[in-house]
N, C-alpha and C positions, 0 to 999 in steps of 0.2 A: 524339354525340347534344347536343340543344340542352338548357339548363339546365330548361326548362319540362316537357320529357318525363321529365327525371330526378326533378324534384320531385314530377309525377303519379305516376311508379312507386314511389317511397318513400312517398308518402301512402298510395297503395293498399295497399302491405305493411303499415304500419304499423296502417291500419283492419282488414286481415286478421287482424292478431294480438290487437289489442284487441277487436274485436266480438265473440267467442266467450265472453270472461270478462264482457263488458257484458250480453248475453243472459242468460247463466247466472244473474247476480245480479238481474236484473229479469225472472225468470220470469212473474210475474203481468203480464198483459197492460195492464192498466189503468196500473201503475208504469211499465212499459216504455215506453209511449206518452208518459207525462208527461215522462219523463227524455229521450227521443229529442228530443221537442220542445224542452227546454230547450238541449240540445246543438246543434240545428239554429239555435236563436236565437244561441247564443253564437258559432258558428262564422259565422254571417250578419253579425252586428256587427263581427267581427274582418276578414271580407272587405271589408265597407263602409268602416271605419276605414284598412284599409291601401290602397284605392283614392283617398280623399280625400288620405292623408298623400302617396301617391305623385307627385301631382300638384303 
């Protein structure tokens, strides 16, 4: 298997383990959406930085 496939599988497994706890801690819909948007922003910034630093 290529490294990209293994990385994707590991990422999905980690998300599967972490998401139930994240959802339980943020049962209020408003707080959940706020935290989800923050995490999407953090991940987006990391992805953008890795793209620029890779070149």
